[in-house]
Backbone as CSV, one residue per row, in Angstrom:
resi,resn,N_x,N_y,N_z,CA_x,CA_y,CA_z,C_x,C_y,C_z
1,MET,-0.435,-0.838,6.054,-1.637,-0.039,5.929,-2.478,-0.535,4.757
2,ILE,-1.836,-0.666,3.603,-2.563,-1.122,2.421,-2.990,-2.574,2.601
3,GLY,-2.133,-3.373,3.218,-2.470,-4.769,3.470,-3.683,-4.912,4.369
4,GLN,-3.779,-4.043,5.360,-4.929,-4.074,6.260,-6.208,-3.708,5.527
5,ILE,-6.120,-2.724,4.643,-7.291,-2.310,3.874,-7.752,-3.449,2.975
6,VAL,-6.800,-4.121,2.312,-7.145,-5.243,1.432,-7.772,-6.371,2.247
7,LEU,-7.220,-6.657,3.423,-7.759,-7.709,4.277,-9.189,-7.395,4.709
8,ILE,-9.432,-6.164,5.128,-10.771,-5.764,5.572,-11.759,-5.825,4.408
9,CYS,-11.356,-5.307,3.252,-12.255,-5.318,2.090,-12.568,-6.744,1.655
10,SER,-11.574,-7.618,1.661,-11.831,-9.002,1.258,-12.731,-9.705,2.275
11,PHE,-12.552,-9.429,3.545,-13.411,-10.012,4.576,-14.862,-9.582,4.375
12,PHE,-15.075,-8.264,4.145,-16.431,-7.786,3.907,-17.002,-8.359,2.612
13,GLY,-16.166,-8.538,1.606,-16.625,-9.149,0.362,-17.099,-10.570,0.570
14,ILE,-16.364,-11.325,1.362,-16.770,-12.705,1.668,-18.093,-12.707,2.423
15,LEU,-18.238,-11.803,3.400,-19.495,-11.725,4.147,-20.671,-11.375,3.240
16,ILE,-20.466,-10.456,2.320,-21.543,-10.072,1.400,-21.948,-11.255,0.533
17,ILE,-20.962,-11.986,0.015,-21.271,-13.154,-0.817,-22.034,-14.195,-0.013
18,ILE,-21.611,-14.438,1.211,-22.304,-15.428,2.054,-23.739,-14.998,2.317
19,PHE,-23.950,-13.711,2.668,-25.303,-13.247,2.953,-26.193,-13.259,1.705
20,GLN,-25.608,-13.064,0.539,-26.399,-13.133,-0.687,-26.784,-14.564,-1.034
21,LYS,-25.983,-15.533,-0.635,-26.250,-16.931,-0.988,-27.120,-17.658,0.029
22,ILE,-27.396,-17.065,1.181,-28.222,-17.732,2.191,-29.621,-18.069,1.659
23,PRO,-30.327,-17.174,0.956,-31.647,-17.567,0.432,-31.577,-18.756,-0.541
24,LEU,-30.545,-18.818,-1.336,-30.370,-19.953,-2.253,-30.137,-21.241,-1.472
25,LEU,-29.377,-21.148,-0.402,-29.128,-22.327,0.425,-30.394,-22.783,1.145
26,LEU,-31.268,-21.855,1.478,-32.532,-22.204,2.142,-33.407,-23.087,1.257
27,LYS,-33.351,-22.862,-0.052,-34.165,-23.661,-0.972,-33.719,-25.118,-0.981
28,PHE,-32.444,-25.366,-0.816,-31.913,-26.722,-0.876,-31.858,-27.408,0.484
29,SER,-32.009,-26.650,1.536,-31.842,-27.197,2.872,-33.116,-27.875,3.366
30,PRO,-33.004,-29.082,3.959,-34.179,-29.722,4.553,-34.578,-29.066,5.871
31,GLU,-33.672,-28.367,6.479,-33.956,-27.713,7.759,-34.258,-26.237,7.513
32,ALA,-35.196,-25.977,6.674,-35.505,-24.608,6.269,-36.019,-23.778,7.443
33,ASN,-36.711,-24.394,8.361,-37.249,-23.640,9.495,-36.142,-23.061,10.360
34,GLN,-35.117,-23.842,10.623,-34.018,-23.355,11.456,-33.240,-22.254,10.741
35,LEU,-33.013,-22.440,9.457,-32.279,-21.421,8.721,-33.111,-20.162,8.514
36,SER,-34.430,-20.311,8.369,-35.261,-19.112,8.215,-35.251,-18.294,9.506
37,TRP,-35.169,-18.974,10.642,-35.058,-18.266,11.918,-33.750,-17.486,11.959
38,ALA,-32.662,-18.114,11.520,-31.369,-17.427,11.489,-31.404,-16.270,10.497
39,LEU,-32.104,-16.467,9.392,-32.213,-15.409,8.393,-32.999,-14.220,8.931
40,SER,-34.060,-14.475,9.686,-34.835,-13.371,10.247,-34.018,-12.594,11.270
41,ILE,-33.215,-13.295,12.048,-32.337,-12.605,13.003,-31.310,-11.762,12.258
42,ARG,-30.781,-12.330,11.185,-29.786,-11.592,10.396,-30.404,-10.336,9.804
43,ASN,-31.630,-10.421,9.311,-32.289,-9.257,8.732,-32.527,-8.169,9.771
44,LYS,-32.881,-8.575,10.982,-33.115,-7.590,12.039,-31.808,-6.930,12.475
45,ALA,-30.773,-7.727,12.563,-29.500,-7.206,13.071,-28.678,-6.512,11.990
46,SER,-28.950,-6.805,10.729,-28.106,-6.259,9.667,-28.171,-4.741,9.600
47,PHE,-29.339,-4.170,9.843,-29.463,-2.716,9.798,-28.559,-2.066,10.842
48,TYR,-28.599,-2.582,12.062,-27.798,-2.005,13.138,-26.310,-2.251,12.912
49,LEU,-25.982,-3.431,12.429,-24.577,-3.740,12.185,-24.005,-2.872,11.073
50,LYS,-24.785,-2.647,10.037,-24.304,-1.799,8.937,-24.065,-0.383,9.426
51,ALA,-24.992,0.138,10.219,-24.846,1.503,10.724,-23.637,1.612,11.645
52,ILE,-23.475,0.639,12.526,-22.359,0.673,13.474,-21.032,0.476,12.751
53,SER,-20.970,-0.507,11.864,-19.705,-0.791,11.194,-19.309,0.355,10.273
54,THR,-20.282,0.977,9.610,-19.972,2.108,8.742,-19.452,3.271,9.567
55,CYS,-20.096,3.533,10.693,-19.674,4.631,11.559,-18.271,4.375,12.116
56,ASN,-18.030,3.170,12.593,-16.711,2.842,13.143,-15.641,2.881,12.068
57,PHE,-15.954,2.370,10.892,-14.982,2.384,9.804,-14.635,3.814,9.416
58,LEU,-15.648,4.658,9.318,-15.411,6.063,8.984,-14.594,6.752,10.065
59,LYS,-14.917,6.470,11.310,-14.194,7.069,12.437,-12.727,6.655,12.426
60,LYS,-12.478,5.366,12.246,-11.100,4.880,12.227,-10.334,5.421,11.025
61,SER,-10.997,5.495,9.893,-10.346,6.007,8.690,-9.963,7.467,8.859
62,LEU,-10.867,8.251,9.417,-10.565,9.666,9.630,-9.452,9.856,10.654
63,LEU,-9.435,9.032,11.694,-8.357,9.137,12.681,-7.011,8.784,12.068
64,LYS,-6.982,7.754,11.227,-5.725,7.390,10.558,-5.283,8.482,9.596
65,PHE,-6.239,9.084,8.898,-5.906,10.177,7.986,-5.367,11.375,8.763
66,LYS,-5.976,11.671,9.908,-5.514,12.777,10.751,-4.088,12.515,11.228
67,LEU,-3.821,11.281,11.652,-2.484,10.924,12.107,-1.468,11.066,10.977
68,LEU,-1.843,10.627,9.793,-0.949,10.739,8.640,-0.651,12.195,8.315
69,THR,-1.665,13.053,8.356,-1.434,14.472,8.068,-0.578,15.124,9.149
70,LEU,-0.768,14.741,10.407,0.060,15.309,11.478,1.521,14.897,11.326
71,LYS,1.742,13.627,10.966,3.120,13.170,10.747,3.754,13.919,9.580
72,THR,2.984,14.088,8.517,3.498,14.800,7.343,3.806,16.245,7.689
73,GLU,2.920,16.878,8.428,3.138,18.268,8.822,4.390,18.396,9.695
74,ASN,4.586,17.459,10.605,5.756,17.489,11.477,7.039,17.344,10.658
75,LYS,7.039,16.406,9.716,8.242,16.201,8.898,8.531,17.413,8.016
76,THR,7.492,18.023,7.450,7.722,19.197,6.612,8.208,20.380,7.440
77,SER,7.676,20.551,8.652,8.148,21.669,9.483,9.603,21.452,9.897
78,ASN,9.979,20.202,10.193,11.382,19.919,10.512,12.279,20.201,9.314
79,LEU,11.818,19.836,8.128,12.593,20.084,6.916,12.738,21.575,6.655
80,ILE,11.664,22.336,6.869,11.717,23.788,6.675,12.689,24.419,7.658
81,GLU,12.638,23.994,8.934,13.569,24.528,9.930,15.007,24.204,9.560
82,LYS,15.240,23.010,9.077,16.590,22.603,8.669,17.075,23.457,7.499
83,LEU,16.190,23.688,6.531,16.566,24.511,5.385,16.806,25.952,5.794
84,GLN,16.012,26.471,6.723,16.225,27.831,7.198,17.546,27.932,7.955
85,GLY,17.886,26.888,8.705,19.165,26.876,9.410,20.327,26.866,8.432
86,ASN,20.214,26.088,7.367,21.259,26.069,6.341,21.360,27.414,5.650
87,ASN,20.230,28.061,5.428,20.210,29.364,4.784,20.887,30.401,5.671
88,LYS,20.668,30.352,6.993,21.324,31.283,7.916,22.834,31.086,7.894
89,ASP,23.279,29.833,7.847,24.705,29.550,7.775,25.306,30.122,6.493
90,ASP,24.577,29.986,5.377,25.050,30.538,4.115,25.144,32.049,4.187
91,ASN,24.155,32.694,4.830,24.168,34.153,4.974,25.336,34.593,5.851
92,GLN,25.632,33.846,6.914,26.752,34.197,7.787,28.066,34.039,7.042
93,ASP,28.196,33.000,6.230,29.401,32.825,5.429,29.559,33.966,4.438
94,SER,28.447,34.384,3.845,28.477,35.494,2.902,28.876,36.786,3.608
95,ASP,28.347,37.014,4.805,28.700,38.212,5.567,30.182,38.191,5.931
96,LYS,30.702,37.032,6.286,32.128,36.921,6.604,32.976,37.255,5.387
97,TYR,32.534,36.819,4.227,33.272,37.081,2.989,33.346,38.572,2.717
98,TRP,32.188,39.251,2.830,32.165,40.679,2.548,32.919,41.468,3.617
99,ASN,32.853,41.047,4.852,33.618,41.712,5.917,35.107,41.536,5.687
100,LYS,35.502,40.374,5.236,36.914,40.127,4.947,37.377,41.027,3.788
101,LEU,36.544,41.166,2.778,36.911,42.035,1.666,37.035,43.492,2.112
102,LYS,36.153,43.920,3.013,36.221,45.289,3.517,37.503,45.512,4.318
103,ASP,37.870,44.502,5.097,39.077,44.618,5.915,40.339,44.607,5.060
104,ASP,40.344,43.852,4.006,41.518,43.738,3.143,41.625,44.876,2.154
105,LYS,40.623,45.710,2.061,40.603,46.787,1.081,41.619,47.870,1.467
106,PRO,42.502,48.177,0.529,43.482,49.247,0.850,42.807,50.617,0.764
107,GLU,43.184,51.472,1.679,42.583,52.798,1.697,43.527,53.846,1.218
């Protein structure tokens, strides 16, 4: 889980660095017309990609968080049931002890 987050963040970091350096590369490139065309396409598409990727990332993150909370809730409820079962056994043992004392009591 953590490895996936680090991988995704590093990938986005690399993309951000590349997109920030494209204007600098345009100054040195002899084929500025072709790269400016690619840059204009990137500018048009970047708004939509940011909105879509942010929405999808948020959606996936919330779904993973929901799954994690459901797993945690399931494990805690199982633990509570187990503890309640142990508590009932202790109460039955205690009742047996007191019943035995009542039976052994001389009258």
